[in-house]
N, CA, C and O atoms as CSV, one atom per row, in Angstrom:
chain,resi,resn,atom,element,x,y,z
A,1,MET,N,N,-2.871,-7.057,2.091
A,1,MET,CA,C,-1.621,-6.964,1.161
A,1,MET,C,C,0.144,-7.084,1.633
A,1,MET,O,O,0.924,-6.131,1.629
A,2,ASP,N,N,0.334,-7.889,1.850
A,2,ASP,CA,C,2.498,-8.056,2.205
A,2,ASP,C,C,2.954,-6.745,1.840
A,2,ASP,O,O,3.224,-5.766,2.536
A,3,ARG,N,N,2.984,-6.937,0.571
A,3,ARG,CA,C,4.051,-5.710,-0.207
A,3,ARG,C,C,3.831,-4.596,0.594
A,3,ARG,O,O,4.722,-4.218,1.356
A,4,LEU,N,N,2.719,-3.995,0.522
A,4,LEU,CA,C,2.095,-2.765,1.170
A,4,LEU,C,C,3.242,-2.126,2.310
A,4,LEU,O,O,3.837,-1.048,2.335
A,5,ARG,N,N,3.262,-3.710,3.541
A,5,ARG,CA,C,3.726,-3.471,4.452
A,5,ARG,C,C,5.802,-3.303,4.362
A,5,ARG,O,O,6.722,-2.694,4.908
A,6,LYS,N,N,5.631,-3.986,3.636
A,6,LYS,CA,C,6.984,-4.255,2.951
A,6,LYS,C,C,7.622,-3.010,2.243
A,6,LYS,O,O,8.821,-2.732,2.258
A,7,LEU,N,N,6.616,-2.301,1.614
A,7,LEU,CA,C,6.866,-1.086,0.700
A,7,LEU,C,C,7.595,0.136,1.751
A,7,LEU,O,O,8.722,0.628,1.688
A,8,ARG,N,N,6.304,0.434,2.867
A,8,ARG,CA,C,5.976,1.157,3.854
A,8,ARG,C,C,7.291,0.789,4.229
A,8,ARG,O,O,8.161,1.247,3.488
A,9,LYS,N,N,7.748,-0.039,5.346
A,9,LYS,CA,C,8.510,-0.268,5.972
A,9,LYS,C,C,9.757,0.151,5.280
A,9,LYS,O,O,10.602,0.843,5.846
A,10,GLU,N,N,9.871,-0.265,4.068
A,10,GLU,CA,C,11.183,-0.226,3.437
A,10,GLU,C,C,11.457,2.019,3.031
A,10,GLU,O,O,12.379,2.638,2.500
A,11,ARG,N,N,10.427,2.361,3.501
A,11,ARG,CA,C,10.925,3.674,3.177
A,11,ARG,C,C,10.779,4.288,4.158
A,11,ARG,O,O,10.976,5.500,4.078
A,12,ASN,N,N,10.419,3.765,5.334
A,12,ASN,CA,C,10.400,4.372,6.984
A,12,ASN,C,C,9.452,5.236,7.092
A,12,ASN,O,O,9.499,6.413,7.449
A,13,VAL,N,N,8.338,4.405,6.669
A,13,VAL,CA,C,6.550,5.584,6.622
A,13,VAL,C,C,5.877,4.837,7.553
A,13,VAL,O,O,5.755,3.612,7.557
A,14,THR,N,N,5.353,5.797,8.510
A,14,THR,CA,C,4.294,4.953,9.474
A,14,THR,C,C,2.929,4.760,8.979
A,14,THR,O,O,2.490,5.506,8.103
A,15,GLN,N,N,2.347,3.972,9.391
A,15,GLN,CA,C,1.543,3.480,9.052
A,15,GLN,C,C,0.571,5.149,8.856
A,15,GLN,O,O,0.169,5.562,7.768
A,16,GLN,N,N,0.386,5.829,10.117
A,16,GLN,CA,C,-0.171,6.984,10.319
A,16,GLN,C,C,0.039,8.186,8.835
A,16,GLN,O,O,-0.900,8.826,8.361
A,17,GLU,N,N,1.423,8.246,8.350
A,17,GLU,CA,C,1.799,8.878,7.557
A,17,GLU,C,C,1.002,8.588,6.374
A,17,GLU,O,O,0.184,9.280,5.767
A,18,LEU,N,N,1.448,7.356,6.181
A,18,LEU,CA,C,1.028,6.961,4.145
A,18,LEU,C,C,-0.620,7.217,4.673
A,18,LEU,O,O,-1.026,8.182,4.024
A,19,ALA,N,N,-1.713,6.720,5.599
A,19,ALA,CA,C,-2.645,6.837,5.554
A,19,ALA,C,C,-2.311,8.548,5.362
A,19,ALA,O,O,-2.621,9.009,4.264
A,20,ASP,N,N,-1.575,9.690,6.578
A,20,ASP,CA,C,-2.426,10.961,5.864
A,20,ASP,C,C,-2.396,11.370,4.139
A,20,ASP,O,O,-3.152,12.140,3.546
A,21,GLU,N,N,-1.351,10.639,3.643
A,21,GLU,CA,C,-0.694,10.649,1.880
A,21,GLU,C,C,-1.786,10.461,1.784
A,21,GLU,O,O,-2.628,11.332,1.565
A,22,MET,N,N,-1.999,9.247,1.933
A,22,MET,CA,C,-3.545,8.186,0.888
A,22,MET,C,C,-5.439,8.735,1.027
A,22,MET,O,O,-6.434,8.284,0.461
A,23,LEU,N,N,-5.259,9.999,2.152
A,23,LEU,CA,C,-6.839,10.455,2.478
A,23,LEU,C,C,-7.522,8.816,3.180
A,23,LEU,O,O,-8.729,8.586,3.116
A,24,VAL,N,N,-7.160,8.449,3.413
A,24,VAL,CA,C,-7.466,7.814,4.696
A,24,VAL,C,C,-7.613,7.533,6.272
A,24,VAL,O,O,-7.487,8.512,7.008
A,25,THR,N,N,-7.834,6.457,6.771
A,25,THR,CA,C,-7.619,6.450,8.323
A,25,THR,C,C,-6.178,4.959,8.299
A,25,THR,O,O,-5.927,3.940,7.655
A,26,LYS,N,N,-5.581,5.793,9.513
A,26,LYS,CA,C,-4.542,4.686,9.694
A,26,LYS,C,C,-5.442,3.032,10.064
A,26,LYS,O,O,-4.834,2.008,9.752
A,27,ARG,N,N,-6.422,2.938,10.515
A,27,ARG,CA,C,-7.186,1.888,10.497
A,27,ARG,C,C,-7.348,0.694,9.405
A,27,ARG,O,O,-7.364,-0.536,9.355
A,28,THR,N,N,-7.529,2.553,8.032
A,28,THR,CA,C,-8.192,1.537,6.714
A,28,THR,C,C,-6.702,0.826,5.996
A,28,THR,O,O,-6.575,-0.259,5.430
A,29,LEU,N,N,-5.675,1.901,6.274
A,29,LEU,CA,C,-4.594,1.226,5.690
A,29,LEU,C,C,-4.010,0.011,6.507
A,29,LEU,O,O,-3.178,-0.724,5.975
A,30,ALA,N,N,-4.299,-0.133,7.375
A,30,ALA,CA,C,-3.554,-1.390,8.642
A,30,ALA,C,C,-4.322,-2.220,8.254
A,30,ALA,O,O,-3.610,-3.223,8.306
A,31,ARG,N,N,-6.015,-2.793,7.616
A,31,ARG,CA,C,-6.587,-3.608,7.601
A,31,ARG,C,C,-6.888,-3.727,5.908
A,31,ARG,O,O,-7.909,-4.273,5.490
A,32,TYR,N,N,-5.538,-2.957,4.727
A,32,TYR,CA,C,-5.129,-3.150,3.849
A,32,TYR,C,C,-3.649,-4.545,4.184
A,32,TYR,O,O,-3.835,-5.748,3.996
A,33,GLU,N,N,-2.492,-4.021,4.617
A,33,GLU,CA,C,-1.467,-4.569,5.391
A,33,GLU,C,C,-2.277,-5.937,6.266
A,33,GLU,O,O,-1.417,-6.616,6.828
A,34,SER,N,N,-2.921,-6.178,6.369
A,34,SER,CA,C,-3.648,-7.317,7.067
A,34,SER,C,C,-3.849,-8.391,6.107
A,34,SER,O,O,-3.328,-9.498,5.974
A,35,GLY,N,N,-4.772,-7.737,5.458
A,35,GLY,CA,C,-5.864,-8.548,4.162
A,35,GLY,C,C,-7.246,-8.264,4.918
A,35,GLY,O,O,-8.263,-8.806,4.486
A,36,GLU,N,N,-7.277,-7.840,5.486
A,36,GLU,CA,C,-8.579,-7.443,5.977
A,36,GLU,C,C,-9.917,-7.255,5.624
A,36,GLU,O,O,-11.054,-7.540,6.000
A,37,SER,N,N,-9.125,-6.475,4.478
A,37,SER,CA,C,-9.640,-5.538,3.512
A,37,SER,C,C,-9.119,-5.191,2.104
A,37,SER,O,O,-7.970,-4.779,1.943
A,38,GLU,N,N,-10.140,-5.396,0.907
A,38,GLU,CA,C,-9.249,-5.127,-0.324
A,38,GLU,C,C,-8.760,-3.192,-0.234
A,38,GLU,O,O,-9.561,-2.683,0.550
A,39,PRO,N,N,-7.860,-2.207,-0.723
A,39,PRO,CA,C,-8.288,-1.086,-1.016
A,39,PRO,C,C,-9.175,-1.141,-2.793
A,39,PRO,O,O,-8.930,-2.002,-3.638
A,40,ARG,N,N,-9.812,-0.415,-2.902
A,40,ARG,CA,C,-10.129,-0.206,-4.121
A,40,ARG,C,C,-9.623,-0.127,-5.373
A,40,ARG,O,O,-8.435,-0.446,-5.327
A,41,SER,N,N,-10.029,0.198,-6.666
A,41,SER,CA,C,-8.562,-0.178,-7.696
A,41,SER,C,C,-8.237,1.525,-7.822
A,41,SER,O,O,-7.265,1.670,-8.564
A,42,SER,N,N,-8.620,2.489,-7.454
A,42,SER,CA,C,-7.803,3.677,-7.622
A,42,SER,C,C,-6.892,3.916,-6.858
A,42,SER,O,O,-5.869,4.512,-7.196
A,43,MET,N,N,-7.315,3.150,-4.824
A,43,MET,CA,C,-6.460,3.861,-4.474
A,43,MET,C,C,-4.963,2.064,-4.226
A,43,MET,O,O,-4.108,1.815,-3.375
A,44,VAL,N,N,-5.333,1.500,-5.207
A,44,VAL,CA,C,-4.204,0.729,-5.612
A,44,VAL,C,C,-3.183,1.078,-6.732
A,44,VAL,O,O,-2.074,0.576,-6.920
A,45,PHE,N,N,-3.905,2.193,-7.530
A,45,PHE,CA,C,-2.850,2.799,-8.673
A,45,PHE,C,C,-2.951,4.150,-7.129
A,45,PHE,O,O,-3.113,3.529,-6.078
A,46,ASP,N,N,-2.928,4.692,-7.049
A,46,ASP,CA,C,-2.119,5.776,-6.360
A,46,ASP,C,C,-0.789,5.124,-5.122
A,46,ASP,O,O,0.347,5.550,-4.911
A,47,LEU,N,N,-1.569,3.914,-4.479
A,47,LEU,CA,C,-0.055,3.079,-3.892
A,47,LEU,C,C,0.916,2.938,-4.620
A,47,LEU,O,O,2.011,3.316,-4.203
A,48,ALA,N,N,0.774,2.246,-6.153
A,48,ALA,CA,C,1.833,2.190,-6.423
A,48,ALA,C,C,2.791,3.460,-7.049
A,48,ALA,O,O,3.961,3.512,-7.429
A,49,ASP,N,N,1.950,4.216,-6.980
A,49,ASP,CA,C,2.395,5.553,-8.109
A,49,ASP,C,C,3.259,6.671,-6.618
A,49,ASP,O,O,3.859,7.740,-6.736
A,50,TYR,N,N,2.915,5.684,-5.089
A,50,TYR,CA,C,3.177,6.523,-4.739
A,50,TYR,C,C,4.586,5.463,-4.620
A,50,TYR,O,O,5.540,6.159,-4.968
A,51,PHE,N,N,4.941,4.444,-4.362
A,51,PHE,CA,C,6.233,3.550,-3.786
A,51,PHE,C,C,6.678,3.868,-5.509
A,51,PHE,O,O,7.872,3.579,-5.423
A,52,LYS,N,N,6.522,4.176,-6.632
A,52,LYS,CA,C,6.621,3.837,-7.771
A,52,LYS,C,C,7.339,2.611,-7.903
A,52,LYS,O,O,8.544,2.381,-7.998
A,53,VAL,N,N,5.946,1.593,-7.879
A,53,VAL,CA,C,5.931,-0.126,-8.377
A,53,VAL,C,C,5.016,0.225,-9.314
A,53,VAL,O,O,4.304,1.196,-9.571
A,54,SER,N,N,5.323,-1.206,-9.887
A,54,SER,CA,C,4.102,-1.596,-10.769
A,54,SER,C,C,2.996,-2.098,-9.905
A,54,SER,O,O,3.345,-2.583,-8.829
A,55,ILE,N,N,1.662,-2.066,-10.197
A,55,ILE,CA,C,0.477,-2.400,-9.991
A,55,ILE,C,C,0.703,-4.022,-9.482
A,55,ILE,O,O,0.390,-4.622,-8.454
A,56,ASP,N,N,1.400,-4.408,-10.721
A,56,ASP,CA,C,1.462,-5.820,-10.213
A,56,ASP,C,C,2.332,-6.478,-9.635
A,56,ASP,O,O,2.399,-7.680,-9.893
A,57,TYR,N,N,3.449,-5.760,-8.484
A,57,TYR,CA,C,3.871,-6.139,-7.575
A,57,TYR,C,C,3.515,-5.672,-6.542
A,57,TYR,O,O,4.174,-5.910,-5.530
A,58,LEU,N,N,2.403,-4.894,-6.489
A,58,LEU,CA,C,2.328,-4.365,-4.715
A,58,LEU,C,C,1.038,-5.403,-5.344
A,58,LEU,O,O,1.741,-6.269,-5.866
A,59,VAL,N,N,0.338,-5.614,-5.474
A,59,VAL,CA,C,-0.624,-6.596,-5.362
A,59,VAL,C,C,0.280,-8.250,-5.844
A,59,VAL,O,O,-0.497,-9.088,-6.303
A,60,GLY,N,N,1.195,-8.524,-5.791
A,60,GLY,CA,C,2.232,-9.766,-6.226
A,60,GLY,C,C,1.858,-10.765,-7.012
A,60,GLY,O,O,1.755,-11.961,-6.743
A,61,ARG,N,N,1.659,-10.190,-8.009
A,61,ARG,CA,C,1.364,-10.751,-9.320
A,61,ARG,C,C,2.887,-10.833,-10.002
A,61,ARG,O,O,3.314,-11.668,-10.800
A,62,SER,N,N,3.518,-9.744,-9.445
A,62,SER,CA,C,4.993,-9.904,-9.793
A,62,SER,C,C,6.293,-9.567,-9.073
A,62,SER,O,O,6.409,-8.760,-8.151
A,63,ASP,N,N,7.541,-10.519,-9.794
A,63,ASP,CA,C,8.191,-9.621,-8.711
A,63,ASP,C,C,9.163,-8.332,-9.626
A,63,ASP,O,O,10.271,-7.892,-9.322
A,64,VAL,N,N,8.695,-8.134,-10.257
A,64,VAL,CA,C,9.665,-6.691,-10.717
A,64,VAL,C,C,9.333,-5.612,-10.310
A,64,VAL,O,O,8.707,-4.982,-11.163
A,65,ARG,N,N,9.457,-5.139,-9.454
A,65,ARG,CA,C,9.049,-3.570,-9.113
A,65,ARG,C,C,8.790,-3.215,-10.041
A,65,ARG,O,O,8.422,-2.047,-10.174
């Protein structure tokens, strides 16, 4: 999820801070960002809410936030 990393950096949030907020490990979040693993759908909803973007934007299906 390339956009996840971009959004996190735009907000100046570390991987650890976001992982703590999402109740996952830093390694899990790093795997999401690298594309090594995919978050479950409930996590995608939570991430979209956290960054105040659409799910389609977060997963790269739209350029409209």
